[in-house]
C-alpha positions in Angstrom: -13.0 -11.6 -46.9 -12.6 -8.9 -49.6 -9.3 -7.3 -50.2 -8.8 -3.5 -49.8 -6.3 -1.3 -51.6 -3.7 0.2 -49.4 -3.2 4.0 -48.8 0.2 5.6 -48.3 1.3 7.9 -45.5 4.1 10.3 -45.8 7.4 9.6 -44.0 10.2 12.0 -44.7 10.6 12.2 -48.5 9.4 8.6 -49.1 6.2 6.7 -48.6 5.2 4.2 -45.9 2.2 2.1 -47.2 -0.1 1.7 -44.3 -2.1 -1.6 -44.0 -5.4 0.0 -42.9 -7.8 -2.7 -44.2 -10.3 -4.6 -42.2 -8.5 -6.8 -39.7 -10.0 -9.9 -38.3 -9.2 -12.0 -35.1 -9.6 -15.5 -33.9 -8.8 -16.9 -30.4 -7.9 -20.6 -30.0 -6.5 -23.1 -27.5 -4.6 -25.0 -30.2 -1.1 -23.9 -30.6 -0.7 -25.8 -33.8 -3.8 -24.4 -35.6 -3.2 -23.0 -39.0 -5.1 -19.8 -39.8 -6.1 -21.3 -43.2 -8.1 -24.0 -41.3 -10.2 -21.4 -39.3 -13.8 -21.1 -40.9 -14.5 -17.7 -42.3 -17.6 -17.2 -40.1 -15.5 -17.7 -36.8 -13.4 -14.6 -37.5 -14.2 -11.5 -35.6 -13.6 -7.9 -36.9 -11.1 -5.9 -34.8 -9.1 -2.8 -34.8 -5.5 -3.6 -34.1 -4.8 -0.3 -32.3 -7.7 -0.8 -30.0 -7.8 -2.9 -26.8 -8.4 -6.7 -27.5 -11.1 -8.3 -25.3 -10.0 -11.9 -24.7 -10.8 -14.6 -22.1 -8.1 -17.2 -21.2 -10.9 -19.8 -21.0 -11.1 -19.7 -24.7 -7.4 -20.3 -25.2 -4.2 -18.4 -24.9 -3.4 -18.2 -28.7 -4.7 -15.7 -31.3 -4.5 -15.2 -35.0 -4.8 -11.8 -36.7 -5.6 -11.7 -40.3 -6.0 -9.1 -43.1 -6.5 -9.1 -46.9 -5.2 -6.4 -49.1 -4.2 -5.6 -52.7 -0.7 -4.4 -53.6 -0.4 -1.7 -56.3 3.3 -1.3 -56.1 6.3 -3.3 -57.4 6.4 -6.9 -56.1 10.1 -7.3 -57.0 11.6 -4.4 -55.0 12.9 -4.9 -51.4 10.2 -4.2 -48.9 10.0 -4.4 -45.0 6.9 -5.0 -43.0 6.7 -2.8 -39.9 4.6 -3.1 -36.7 4.7 -0.1 -34.2 4.2 -2.5 -31.4 3.3 -6.2 -30.7 2.9 -7.4 -27.1 4.8 -10.5 -26.2 6.0 -13.1 -28.9 4.7 -13.4 -32.4 4.9 -15.4 -35.7 4.1 -13.4 -38.8 3.0 -15.0 -42.2 2.5 -13.5 -45.6 0.7 -15.4 -48.3 1.2 -18.7 -46.4 4.9 -18.2 -45.8 6.5 -17.2 -42.5 8.5 -14.0 -42.9 9.5 -13.3 -39.3 9.1 -14.0 -35.6 10.1 -12.1 -32.3 10.3 -14.1 -29.2 8.4 -17.4 -29.0 4.8 -18.5 -28.9 4.8 -20.0 -25.4 2.9 -23.0 -24.1 0.7 -22.7 -21.0 2.5 -21.7 -17.7 5.9 -21.3 -19.4 7.6 -18.6 -17.1 11.2 -19.6 -18.1 11.4 -18.7 -21.8 12.0 -14.9 -22.1 9.7 -12.9 -24.3 9.4 -9.1 -25.1 6.7 -7.1 -23.5 6.4 -4.2 -26.0 8.8 -4.0 -28.9 8.4 -2.8 -32.6 8.9 -5.3 -35.4 10.4 -5.1 -38.8 10.4 -8.1 -41.2 12.1 -8.5 -44.5 9.5 -9.5 -47.2 11.0 -11.9 -49.7 11.1 -10.8 -53.3 8.0 -11.5 -55.4 6.0 -12.8 -52.4 3.6 -9.8 -52.6 0.8 -10.2 -55.1 -1.2 -7.5 -56.9 -4.3 -8.8 -55.3 -5.6 -10.8 -52.3 -2.5 -10.8 -50.2 -3.1 -12.5 -46.8 -1.2 -11.2 -43.7 -1.5 -13.2 -40.6 0.0 -12.7 -37.2 0.0 -15.3 -34.5 0.3 -14.0 -30.8 0.2 -15.2 -27.3 -2.7 -14.0 -25.2 -2.2 -15.3 -21.7 -0.3 -17.2 -19.0 -2.4 -20.3 -18.9 -6.0 -21.5 -19.6 -7.6 -20.3 -16.4 -10.0 -17.4 -15.6 -8.1 -14.2 -15.4 -4.8 -15.7 -16.6 -4.4 -13.2 -19.4 -1.3 -11.1 -19.8 -1.7 -8.1 -17.5 -2.4 -4.8 -19.3 -3.3 -6.1 -22.8 -2.4 -8.4 -25.6 -1.8 -8.7 -29.3 -1.0 -5.9 -31.8 -0.7 -2.3 -30.4 0.1 1.0 -31.8 -1.4 2.9 -34.8 1.1 2.0 -37.6 1.2 -1.3 -39.4 2.8 -0.7 -42.8 5.1 -1.7 -45.6 8.0 0.5 -46.7 11.3 0.6 -48.3 14.2 -0.5 -46.1 15.6 2.8 -45.4 12.4 4.3 -44.3 11.4 1.3 -42.2 14.9 1.2 -40.5 14.6 4.8 -39.7 11.0 4.4 -38.2 12.1 1.3 -36.3 15.1 2.9 -34.7 13.2 6.0 -33.7 10.6 3.9 -32.1 13.3 1.8 -30.3 14.9 5.1 -29.1 11.5 6.4 -28.0 10.6 3.2 -26.0 14.1 3.1 -24.5 13.9 6.7 -23.4 10.5 6.3 -21.9 11.4 3.1 -20.1 14.6 4.8 -18.8 12.5 7.6 -17.4 10.2 5.1 -15.7 13.2 3.1 -14.3 14.9 6.3 -13.1 11.6 7.4 -11.3 11.3 4.2 -9.7 14.9 4.2 -8.5 14.4 7.7 -7.2 11.5 6.5 -5.3 13.6 3.8 -3.6 16.5 6.1 -2.8 14.2 8.6 -1.2 12.6 5.9 1.0 16.1 4.7 2.1 17.2 8.3 2.8 14.1 8.8 4.9 14.9 5.7 6.9 18.4 6.9 7.6 17.5 10.5 8.5 14.0 10.4 9.9 13.4 10.7 13.7 10.3 8.6 13.6 9.8 5.4 11.7 6.3 4.3 11.1 5.3 0.7 11.3 4.6 0.4 7.6 7.9 1.8 6.5 9.6 -1.5 5.8 6.6 -2.6 3.8 6.7 0.6 1.8 10.3 -0.2 0.9 9.6 -3.8 0.2 6.5 -3.1 -2.0 8.3 -0.4 -4.0 11.2 -2.8 -4.6 9.0 -5.7 -5.8 7.0 -3.3 -8.1 10.3 -2.3 -9.6 11.2 -5.8 -10.5 8.5 -5.9 -13.3 8.2 -6.1 -17.0 10.6 -3.2 -17.9 13.6 -5.6 -17.3 12.2 -7.8 -20.0 12.0 -5.0 -22.5 15.4 -3.7 -21.7 17.0 -7.1 -22.0 15.3 -7.9 -25.3 16.1 -4.6 -26.9 19.7 -4.9 -25.8 19.9 -8.4 -27.1 20.4 -10.0 -23.7 18.0 -12.7 -22.7 18.8 -14.4 -19.4 16.8 -17.6 -19.0 15.6 -17.0 -15.5 14.8 -13.4 -15.9 11.2 -13.8 -16.9 10.6 -16.3 -14.0 12.2 -13.7 -11.6 10.0 -10.9 -12.9 6.8 -13.0 -12.8 7.5 -14.1 -9.2 7.7 -10.5 -8.1 4.6 -9.4 -10.0 2.6 -12.3 -8.3 3.6 -11.1 -4.8 3.1 -7.3 -5.3 -0.5 -7.4 -4.2 0.6 -9.2 -1.0 3.3 -6.7 -0.1 0.7 -3.9 -0.8 -1.7 -5.5 1.6 1.0 -6.0 4.3 1.8 -2.2 3.9 -1.8 -1.2 4.7 -2.1 -3.8 7.5 1.2 -2.4 9.1 -0.3 1.1 8.9 -3.9 0.5 10.2 -3.2 -2.6 12.4 -6.7 -4.0 11.7 -5.8 -7.7 11.1 -4.4 -10.1 13.6 -0.9 -11.5 13.3 -2.3 -15.0 12.9 -4.4 -14.1 9.9 -1.3 -12.4 8.4 0.8 -15.5 8.9 -1.8 -17.7 7.3 -2.3 -15.3 4.4 1.5 -15.1 3.7 2.0 -18.9 3.8 -0.9 -19.6 1.5 0.2 -16.9 -0.9 3.8 -18.1 -1.2 2.7 -21.8 -1.6 0.2 -20.7 -4.5 3.0 -18.6 -6.2 5.4 -21.6 -5.8 2.9 -23.9 -7.5 2.2 -21.4 -10.3 5.9 -20.5 -11.2 7.6 -23.9 -10.5 8.2 -25.9 -13.7 7.0 -29.6 -14.0 4.1 -29.0 -11.6 1.0 -30.5 -13.0 -1.2 -28.2 -15.2 -4.3 -28.8 -13.2 -2.5 -27.8 -10.0 -1.3 -24.6 -11.6 -4.8 -23.7 -12.9 -6.4 -24.3 -9.4 -3.5 -22.4 -7.8 -4.0 -19.5 -10.2 -7.8 -19.4 -9.5 -7.0 -19.3 -5.8 -4.4 -16.7 -6.2 -6.9 -14.6 -8.2 -9.4 -14.8 -5.5 -6.9 -13.8 -2.8 -5.8 -10.8 -4.9 -9.5 -9.7 -5.2 -9.8 -10.1 -1.3 -6.6 -8.2 -0.5 -7.3 -5.3 -2.8 -10.9 -5.1 -1.3 -9.2 -5.1 2.0 -6.8 -2.3 1.1 -9.7 -0.1 -0.3 -11.7 -0.7 2.9 -8.7 0.2 5.0 -8.0 3.4 3.2 -11.6 4.5 3.2 -11.7 3.9 6.9 -8.5 5.8 7.2 -10.1 8.7 5.4 -13.1 8.5 7.7 -10.7 8.6 10.7 -8.9 11.6 9.2 -5.7 9.6 8.9 -2.9 11.7 7.3 -2.1 10.7 3.8 -5.2 8.5 3.4 -6.6 10.4 0.5 -3.5 10.2 -1.6 -3.3 6.4 -0.8 -6.9 6.0 -2.1 -6.0 8.0 -5.3 -3.0 5.9 -6.0 -4.5 2.6 -5.1 -7.5 3.3 -7.4 -5.3 4.2 -10.3 -3.1 1.1 -9.7 -6.1 -1.4 -9.6 -7.5 0.2 -12.7 -4.2 -0.2 -14.5 -3.7 -3.9 -13.7 -6.1 -4.8 -16.6 -5.9 -2.6 -19.6 -9.2 -4.1 -20.7 -10.9 -2.1 -18.0 -9.7 1.2 -19.4 -11.0 3.2 -22.5 -7.5 3.7 -23.8 -4.2 1.9 -24.1 -1.7 4.3 -22.6 1.7 4.4 -24.3 1.7 0.9 -25.8 0.6 -1.3 -22.9 2.6 0.4 -20.2 -0.5 1.1 -18.3 0.4 -1.2 -15.4 3.9 0.2 -15.2 2.6 3.8 -15.1 -0.1 2.8 -12.7 2.4 1.1 -10.5 4.6 4.2 -10.4 1.7 6.4 -9.6 0.8 4.1 -6.7 4.3 4.1 -5.3 4.6 7.9 -5.4 1.2 8.2 -3.9 2.4 6.1 -1.0 5.7 8.0 -0.7 3.9 11.4 -0.7 1.4 10.2 1.9 4.4 9.1 4.0 5.8 12.6 3.6 2.4 13.9 4.8 2.6 11.7 7.9 6.1 12.9 8.6 5.1 16.5 8.2 2.2 16.1 10.5 4.4 14.3 13.0 7.0 17.1 12.8 4.3 19.8 13.4 2.9 17.8 16.3 6.5 17.4 17.8 6.9 21.2 17.5 3.6 21.9 19.2 4.2 19.2 21.7 7.7 20.7 22.5 6.2 24.1 23.1 3.4 22.8 25.2 5.8 20.6 27.2 8.0 23.6 28.0 5.1 25.5 29.3 3.8 22.4 31.1 7.2 21.8 32.7 7.3 25.3 33.9 3.8 25.1 35.3 4.6 21.8 36.9 7.6 23.4 38.6 5.4 26.2 39.9 2.8 23.7 41.1 5.4 21.6 42.9 7.0 24.7 44.4 3.6 25.9 45.6 2.7 22.5 47.0 6.0 22.2 48.8 5.6 25.7 50.3 1.9 25.8 51.0 1.3 22.2 52.0 4.4 20.3 52.9 6.3 23.3 54.1 3.5 24.4 56.3 3.1 21.1 58.0 7.0 20.9 58.6 6.9 24.4 60.0 4.1 23.6 62.3 6.0 20.4 63.4 9.0 22.6 64.2 7.1 24.9 66.3 5.6 22.0 68.2 9.1 20.7 68.8 10.0 24.0 70.4 7.0 23.7 72.7 8.0 20.2 73.5 11.5 21.5 74.5 9.7 24.0 76.9 7.9 21.2 78.7 4.5 21.1 76.9 5.2 17.4 76.1 1.8 15.7 75.9 -0.1 18.2 73.7 3.0 19.0 71.6 3.6 15.4 70.7 0.0 14.9 69.6 0.4 18.0 67.3 3.7 16.8 66.0 2.3 13.4 65.1 -0.6 15.1 63.2 1.7 17.4 61.3 4.2 14.6 60.4 1.3 12.4 59.1 -0.1 15.4 57.1 3.4 16.0 55.7 3.7 12.3 54.6 0.3 12.5 53.0 1.3 15.6 51.2 4.5 14.1 50.0 2.6 11.1 48.6 0.2 13.4 46.7 3.1 15.2 45.2 4.7 11.9 44.1 1.5 10.7 42.6 1.4 13.6 40.4 4.8 12.8 39.2 4.4 8.9 38.9 1.3 6.7 39.2 2.0 5.4 42.7 -1.2 3.3 42.4 0.7 0.9 40.1 3.3 0.4 42.8 0.7 -0.6 45.4 -1.9 -2.4 43.3 -2.3 -4.6 40.3 -3.0 -2.8 37.0 -6.8 -3.5 37.1 -7.1 -2.6 40.8 -5.0 0.6 40.1 -7.4 1.6 37.3 -10.4 0.8 39.5 -8.9 3.1 42.3 -8.4 5.9 39.8 -12.0 5.7 38.5 -13.3 5.7 42.0 -11.3 8.8 42.8 -12.8 10.5 39.7 -16.3 9.5 40.7 -15.8 11.0 44.2 -14.4 14.2 42.6 -17.1 14.6 39.8 -20.8 13.7 39.3 -19.9 10.9 36.8 -20.5 7.1 36.5 -17.5 5.1 35.0 -18.1 1.5 33.9 -14.9 -0.6 33.9 -14.2 -4.0 32.2 -10.8 -5.3 32.3 -10.4 -9.0 31.3 -6.6 -9.3 31.2 -3.7 -8.1 33.3 -0.1 -8.9 33.8 1.3 -6.8 30.9 4.8 -5.4 31.0 5.3 -2.7 33.5 6.2 -0.1 30.9 3.1 -1.1 28.9 0.8 -0.8 32.0 2.2 2.6 32.9 1.4 4.0 29.4 -2.1 2.3 29.4 -2.8 3.7 32.9 -1.7 7.3 31.8 -3.8 6.9 28.6 -6.9 5.9 30.6 -6.2 8.7 33.0 -5.8 11.3 30.3 -8.8 10.1 28.3 -11.1 10.1 31.3 -10.0 13.6 32.4 -10.5 15.0 28.9 -14.0 13.4 28.6 -15.0 14.8 32.0 -13.5 18.2 31.8 -13.8 19.1 28.1 -16.5 16.7 26.8 -18.9 17.3 29.7 -19.5 13.6 29.9 -21.3 12.0 32.9 -21.2 8.3 31.7 -18.1 6.7 30.6 -17.2 3.0 29.5 -13.6 1.6 29.7 -13.0 -1.8 28.2 -9.7 -3.5 28.0 -9.2 -7.1 26.6 -6.8 -9.3 24.5 -8.5 -10.4 21.3 -6.5 -12.5 18.8 -3.0 -11.5 19.9 -3.9 -7.8 20.2 -4.7 -5.6 23.3 -7.9 -3.6 22.7 -8.6 -0.6 24.7 -11.9 1.2 24.1 -13.1 4.3 26.0 -16.5 5.8 25.2 -18.4 8.7 26.7 -21.7 10.4 26.3 -20.2 13.9 26.1 -20.6 16.7 23.6 -17.8 15.5 21.2 -15.7 17.7 19.0 -14.3 18.0 15.5 -10.6 16.9 15.6 -9.9 19.0 12.4 -11.1 22.2 14.1 -9.2 21.7 17.2 -6.3 24.2 17.8 -3.8 21.7 18.9 -1.2 24.3 19.9 -3.4 26.4 22.2 -5.8 24.1 24.1 -5.2 21.6 26.8 -7.6 19.2 25.0 -5.4 19.5 21.8 -2.4 18.9 23.9 -4.0 15.9 25.6 -4.8 14.4 22.1 -1.1 14.8 21.1 0.0 13.3 24.3 -2.4 10.3 23.6 -0.9 9.8 20.2 2.5 9.9 21.5 1.9 7.4 24.3 0.2 5.1 21.8 3.2 5.3 19.4 5.5 4.5 22.3 3.9 1.1 22.8 3.7 0.4 19.0 -0.1 0.8 19.0 -2.7 2.3 16.7 -5.1 4.9 17.9 -8.6 5.4 16.3 -10.6 8.4 17.4 -14.2 8.8 16.4 -15.9 12.0 17.5 -18.7 14.2 16.0 -19.4 17.6 17.4 -22.5 17.5 19.6 -22.3 13.7 20.0 -20.3 11.1 21.9 -16.6 10.3 21.5 -14.9 6.9 21.2 -11.2 6.2 21.5 -10.0 2.7 20.3 -6.4 1.7 20.9 -5.0 -1.5 19.5 -1.5 -2.8 20.2 0.2 -6.2 19.6 0.3 -8.7 22.4 2.2 -12.0 22.0 2.0 -13.5 25.4 5.5 -12.2 26.2 7.0 -9.0 27.7 6.7 -6.1 25.4 9.2 -3.3 25.0 8.8 0.3 24.5 9.4 1.4 20.9 12.3 3.7 20.6 11.8 7.0 18.9 
């Protein structure tokens, strides 16, 4: 390896001598390997400021090496400066160690603290520099353990654009400015993270409606906060608690799980049993990975299984969000943007540029958290608008119902009672036989009219029949009124009465909408319990519609959809509506069922 004369770059009124020669790199699994023992042909050319492509299967240790000539005084005081080195390092000059920050860790060591991204300055002993053929070598950690994918997240090795030698005053000045810059940037990130948490807590205390995924939004944001920033802060402040790195790693390992649980809580597309199995397996694997004194082979297998689960859950998250976009779920687009940025930032090697000294994953995490928060705001805003429209429509509907009840009481029940009263007068005048017959007919008609009025206010069918029989009676009634055919399949009954009432009204509303507005003449109603969930599916062959073009505040169909959403929310369910204008419509409702009485969710 040939030596290169160094160039100088201006810094204030003095000079900083940049080491911009040809750097080389070697990856190894031997922590005790000396860089002088590495064959010259095995070194690879690298640019320290660029991303370093590594694989943990080749070892978790690396050596940087560069050869340069020194044209300045060798007896003066000089300091070596690195703008940034990720994790621990050992730095050697001409075969002599001149400094180290943190420690070179053995595989699967999560206890010993190490910096994440910190500038370095090392005193060069007098007369150690030579006019020619100086060898600068830097030993670094590359990964957690020797298993596929077990590299440090975000990037490894030397970062930043400046590696230089300078006089103490200049280097101290540069180092302090870099330290202040890093601290200021980390403070901004931490502040933004805390603001995110405070906003979520504030929403919880003030929001009228709490969505199912709210708690997982709070938990995932909190776990993302407990990341590598704590390590940098403690290291720069000179405080290094022994358990801090273990604590940080633990939360980093469960972040993908909390993210998946957030999307599951929102879309309700995975059964409780699968969730319990996933959480149990995840926590066991994390425990094996982070617990000291566990056999290395167990840690490596656990890491590989954990990596596979991470890939599965992030694929699940992406599929769920894409389906949410297809179903026009509020906030789904923001979720997809935030999730995509976060996944890309997990491994800096996937990106073309190292953003602000390996803080890609921290920045990506923050973007993801705020994307989830803003999507939550979108859902609250949509819910608030729907509540306003629903309130307006309810006032109109209540007044109309009052008018209908008054009309029914006057035109129907009142007429029968008046006729019965007239027949009683005839009865008093001696027309007993004929009058009594008319009185009985009018009283029976009045009773029937009263029942019809009561049925409009409360589903009396549920009082007289089982749930499945009540739905059957309702479908038969509709088939008598309209030229339609309704196929009914109910494989499970015996739910809580409050649940049955809401399901009955949902089926009733959906069938009426499909017949009156969708012009359907063939409908299918299926209700079954599948993997601890109640599945209600209603399909029709009507003309369909575009939900985005429906004026919710002005049409009965729009009001009907809001009513459906509200009834589903009351029983803690999830409504998926698929409809294309000119084609059929499918309504799928999923709600939890745990073989015990379910309660209405309070607003």
